[in-house]
N, C-alpha and C positions, 0 to 999 in steps of 0.2 A: 677478428679473424677473432683476435683473445678477448674479447667483449662479448662475441656469439658461445667461444664457448661456455664463460664463464656465465651467463643468463641460465645456458641447457643445465647448467651441474646445480643451479640456486634451485631449478626449477627441478630437479631431479630429487633433492634434495625434498624441496616439501610437498614432492608425492608420498616421497618413502614415508614421511615423519604424519602423513593420513594413511597412508597405510597400520603404521604399528599403532597411532591411536584410536582405531578402528576396533581392536582387539581382535582374541583367534578365530573369528567368523571373516575377516577380511573387510569386511561394513559392518557399520549401523542398522541393525534391523529391529521391529520389535523381538523377535525371539530371542537376541542377544542379551536382551536389558530386562527380561521377566525372570522374574525367580525360579530355581527347579522343580519340579513338582514332587509334591511329598511322594517320602519312600514309603513301599509296601512289603514288608519284614516277613519275610518265610516264618512264620507258628509254628508247621507238621510235624511232625515229626522226624526226629533221623529215620526211623525205621521202617518208614512209608517209600524209601528214596536207596538206589543201589542191591549187592548181590548180597546172601546173608543165607552161610551154608548151613544146617541145621542137620549136622549129621550124627549122627550115637554116638562114632566113635570119638568126634568135635563137643558132643554137650560133655562126655567122659571125659574130657583132657579137662573143661574147664570147673567140671565138679571137683577130680582133684584139687584144682591152683583156688579153688576157693575154701577144701579143707586146708588147707596149706597153708591160705594163709588166714587161718581162725583160729590152728592148732600150733604151726611153729616154732622151732625157736627164733631168735629175732632178725637173723642170718636170714631164716626162709621162707619170713613170712616179707620178706623188703625184696627177694628174689621171684614170690609168689604176685603182692604186687605191681613189681616190672613186667611179668607176662602178660600177666589179667587185661593190663595196656593193651598189646599187639593183636590182631587178628589173627595171627599168626594158630595164636592160644587160644579167645576165645572172642565170643559175639555178644555182647548183654541182646540182642536182639532176639539171640535164638535161645538165650541162655539167663534169666531175668535175678536168677542167685547173683552172678557177677557183677552185678551193680550192687544188689544186697548189699554183697560181701565186702568191694568201694567204697562203696557212704560208711558201712560198719569200719573199716581202718579208718576211713581220711579224722572218722568223729571221734574215736574213742581209743585205736592202741595205743599201748603205752610208749612204742619205742619209736622215736621223731622223724625215723626216720622213711618207716613205712607211714606214716601217714603222708611222708611227704612225698613217696612215688604212691598213691594211693589215689591223691590229688592232679597228678599229675595223669593217669592209668585214665580216669575219669575222662580227663581234656583227647587222651590219646583215642577212648573210643566214643568218642561223642559222644557220650551220652548228656544226652540238651534235654534233660526230664524234673520236672520237678524237684524231685528231692535229692538229685545230683545238685542240682545250682542252690540251694538253699543248704547241703552239706557246705558246700563251698565258699558261700556267704559268709554262715557265719566261723569258717574255720581262717578265713583270709582275716576273719575281725577278731578271734578270740583267742587263738592256739599260740599256745604259749612261748612255741618254736617260729623266730623271728626266719626259720628258711622256710616253714610249712608255710606260716602266714602268705612271702612272698609267692611259694607256687603254689598253692590255693587262688590267690588275688589273679596269678597270670595261666594259671584256666582257665577260668569265668569267663578272663577278656576273650578266650580262646574260643570258647564255648557257645558266648553273646555276643559274637562282633558282627554286627550286620544285623542281631534280635535281640538287644537289648531290648526297644521295645514291648518283643513279645512277654518279657520279664517283668514288670516294671512293675506291678503291682507284687507279686512273690518280693521282689527286690526290700516290695517297701514293708512287709509284713518277716524278711531275715529282718530287717533292720530293727522292728519291735525287738522279735527272737532274742537276739543280741540284745535288747537292754534286760530282758530278764532269766538268761544264762546268765548274765554278769555273775562274777563273784562264788555261780555255784558250779559251774560247766572245767570239769577237771578233766584232760582225759587218759586216761588207764587206772581212775579210779571207779568202784565197784558199781559205782548209782550214775556213773557215767551215761550207760546202754538210758535207762529207765528217766533219767533227769533228760535230756536232749528228746527221750521219745514223748516221756507230760508235756513239756511244751512247743513241739512241733504237734499234739495231737488237738489244741485251742488255736493253731494256725491254718489259716486256707490258702492250700497248695495250689498254685494256679498254674498255667504256662502249660505245653502243649502234652496231652495227655501219655503215658505208661502201657504201649501194647499188653494182654497178659503174654504172661509165658509159652510159646508154642513148647509140642512134643514133638521129638526129633521124628524124623518120617524114616 
């Protein structure tokens, strides 16, 4: 009887080993060993999905924050940049000036805390556009403050998760732009905006198109 129990245990262990070796499918089939199909990233405009409320008072609120971001003192600009990342205060799909203001603040604001807040607000707004990706890419490489570089890189990773292939050519263009701006780019300097815009003019911006700003209904 002991011999029978021993043989049964050996047989049971053998079956278990076969099952383990078969992988998660439970058995070896051609489907298990074939490579997965190629990924097909969603390169559509983020404004094509979701709800976007373009009420007049909502647009006026966003406009007030963009003005504060451009003209307020450092503390006021930080708060404005942070609020512009929240859909409770603004939606760039309804108000294109939100995207423009955040890009400008990220690239050229003299206060590094404002630039850091603008970088993260672009990610929170899901502003997956050519100009936002380009600005974040440049900031992640050239910004003089390491916290801004780190936040811009994180924001870029958030925006491009599973979609980096959509911006492959743009990121390559961004690398060339970084080379052109190195040694010339300085946030807060009078020539910052002109220098960045001049280099962007010779760069081909690709990626999902940005829809034109819609008038509030």
